[in-house]
N, C-alpha and C positions, 0 to 999 in steps of 0.2 A: 565435585558439584560446582556449578557456576551460580554466582549471585544474580546474574542478569542473563536472560535469554533474549536474543534479538530475533525478529522476523523481518527479513528484507522485503523490499518492494521490487518494482520492475527493473529491467536493465542489468540484472546480476548474472546472466549466463556466462559472461566473459570470465568469471572466476572459474567456472567448470572447464571452459575451453583451455585456460592456461594450466590448471592443475591436473586435468584429465581424471579427476576422481571427485566424488562427493565429499569425502573426508578432507581432501586437499582444498577444495573450494570453500568448505566451511571454515577451515583453519585460516585461510587467507582473508575472507570477509570478516571473520571475527577479529583478526588482528587490525584490520582497517577501522572497524567500529571502536575498538579500544583506543586506538591512536586519535580518533576524532573526538573521543571523550576526554582525551589527554589524561588518562588514568590507567594504572596497572590493574584494572578490575578483572575479576574472573568473569569472562563473558563468552558465551557461545551463541553464534547465529545459526538458527535452524535454516538449512538450505533446501530450497525446493525448485529453483529456477529450471533445472534440467527436466523436470516433469512437464513444464509448460512450453518448452522450446519447440518451435515448429519448423525450424530451418529458415534460412534467409536467401533472398536473391538480390542481385545488384540493384541498388536504389530503393529497396523496399522500406528503408527507414524514413524515407522522405515522401513517398508517393502513396496517398490513401487509396488509389485505384488498386493497389496490390493487397489491400486488406480483404479478409473474407467479408461477405455481405453483412453478417451480424456485427462484425467489428466496425464496419462503415456506419451502420445504424447507431451504434454506441457513440461514435465520434460526432455525428450530427446532433444527437440528443444532448450530449455534453456541452457542445459549443452553444447550442440554443440557450442553455442556462447561464452561460457566461456573458452573452451579449446584453448590452444595456437595455435594449427594447426588443420586442418580438420581431423576428425576421421571417419572411416568407421564403421557405426553401423550395426552389423550383427545379424541375428536371428529374432525370432518373437518379437512383440511389448514389451511383458513383460520382455524378456531377455534384450532388449535394455534399458528399463527403469532401470533394475537392474544394468547394466553396467554403466549407467549415475550416479546412486546413489552411486555406489562403487567408481567412480572417484571423486565425491564430498567428500566422506569420506577420501580418500587418500590425496586430495589436501587441504581441509579446515577443516577436522575433523568431527566427528559424529554429533555434534551440527548443522553444516551446512546441513548435509544430512537430519536430522529430520526437520529443518526449511524449506528446499526445498520441501520435500514431503508435508508438511502442506500448503506451499504456493501454490503448484500446485493443491492440492485438493480444496482449497477455490477459487482460481482464476478460475478453471474450473467450479466450481459450479456457480460462478457469471457470467462468460462469455459464457458458453456453448450455451445458446439460447438467442437471442436479447430481446425477450419479455417474458422471463420466469417469473413466479410469484416471485421467489426468487430474481431475479435481480431487478425487479420493486420495490419490498418491501424494499430492501436494499437502493436503490437509493432514494426512497421517504422518508425513515426514515432520511437520511442525509439532504435532501432538507427541510423537515419539521422543523428540528432543526435550520437550517440557517435562514429560514423564521421567526421563532418565536424569535430567539435571536438577529437577526440583528447585527452581529458582525462587527468589523472593519477588522478582519483578520480571514481567515480559514487556519488551519494548517492540512495538510493531509499527512499521513504516509503510504508508501508502497501501498498495495491494496487500502487503503483509498483514495489515490490520483486518482485512476481509478474511484471509486464510486463518489467522489466529482466532478471530471471532467464531468462525465455523468449527475450528478445532476444539475450542472449549465447549461448544454446544454438543459436538459429537462425542466428546469424552467428559461427561459431567464429573467424573471422579478426579480430574486434574484440578489441582489447587494452586493458587498463586495469590500473594498478598496484594499486588498491584498490577494492573494492566495499563500500560501507557501507549496510547495511539498517537502517531505523529502524521500530520498531513493526511488524515483518513478520508477516503471516499465512501465510507460505509453508508452514508445517508443519501448518496447521489441518486435522485429519482430518475427512473427510466434507464439507468445504466447499471447500478449495483443494488440498491435497496430492495426492489421487488424480487430480485433473483436470489437473495440470501436464503440459506437453509440452516435451521428450520425457517419456514416462511414466517414473516413478521406479523402478518395479519393487520398491517397498517401501522404497527408500532413495534419497534424492537426493544430489547431489554439487555441489561448486563448479564453476561453468560454465567452459568453456574460455576462455582469454584473460584470466581474472581472476587477478591475481597473489596477492592476499590478500583474504580475506572477513572483514569485521568486522560483527557483528550487535549492535545495541543495543536494549534494551527497557526501558520504565518498569515499575516493580514493580506498578503497577496498570493496565497497558495491557490492556484486554479484547480487543483485536484481536490482540495478540501471543500466540497460542495454538498450540502449547505455548510456554511461556516460553523454554525452551532448545531452539533449533533444532538443536543437536547431537544431539538424540534421533532426528532423521530425515534429517540431511544430513551428509555427510562434507566435509571441507575448510574448515570454519569455523575461522579462525585465532584470532580473538578473539570471545568472547561475553560480553556484560554484560547481565544482566537485573535489575540493582539500581539503575538510574537513577531519579531522582525529579524529573520535569519539572514537577510541579504536582499538587496534590490533586485538582483538578477539570479538569486539563488534561493527562490522561495519554496522549493519543494525537496531539495536533495537531503538525503539522510545525513550527509556530512554536515550540512548547515544546521539541521535540527539538533544533532548530537553536540555540536560546538556551542549551541545557544545557551546562555546562562540560565534561562528559565527551565530548560530541560535538565541541565546539570543539577539545579536546585531540587527538582522532583526526585532525581535519582540519588541524591546525596546520601541517604541512609544506606544505600547499597554499594557505595564507593569506598575504597580503602581510606582510612584516616591518614592524613599526611602529618 
């Protein structure tokens, strides 16, 4: 049994590509998470990236025109929330998506643009249809690992917080002492929040089986929108949106796991030195 179960975010398919198996991918990403925590902790990462992978074509990581229409709409809706004042998006959908991607490049650099396009692709794949085979498979993969490992804490990063949230609601018999969400987009209006299942009815809640909910976000994390999840969810016991995991590393799981604030939350589940 693992003391900690992790739920990864976007951009994790390369583990499967290298390992050529789900078990190998899970072992590799689990080893990385443990090394970033700098602890010999018993940790298993629930791996689901292979269920959301749609294939790639040359240049698709940088070109919003190659996103599906729904993913383009997500990109535009997300960037509108990041802009300091309302912008009037003109032109057809693809043109608006390109404008949004170009704004991200100017404001945060090309790496943020690439990450945003990847984020919107995977989020759209997961959330497009409530009962899609891909969504159910990803959710069940996470729930199965939690059920098998019976951890004390589940640590869910980025899109993984969305999958974990739905997994706990889908399987109310699952129990965990603490759910820690890192850089979570759960409350992002027009992109994630309204698409959650079960439907929030305008306000979400701590999932059944979760004893405590701790939400952590970097001050510059452009994925953690809104910064305070308490604006749209009940039952969050601890919320911190003042973390500083790195000026240009404001969303990576590596940065979050290495952050002293995250380590402090996880300390009861780490081996004593």
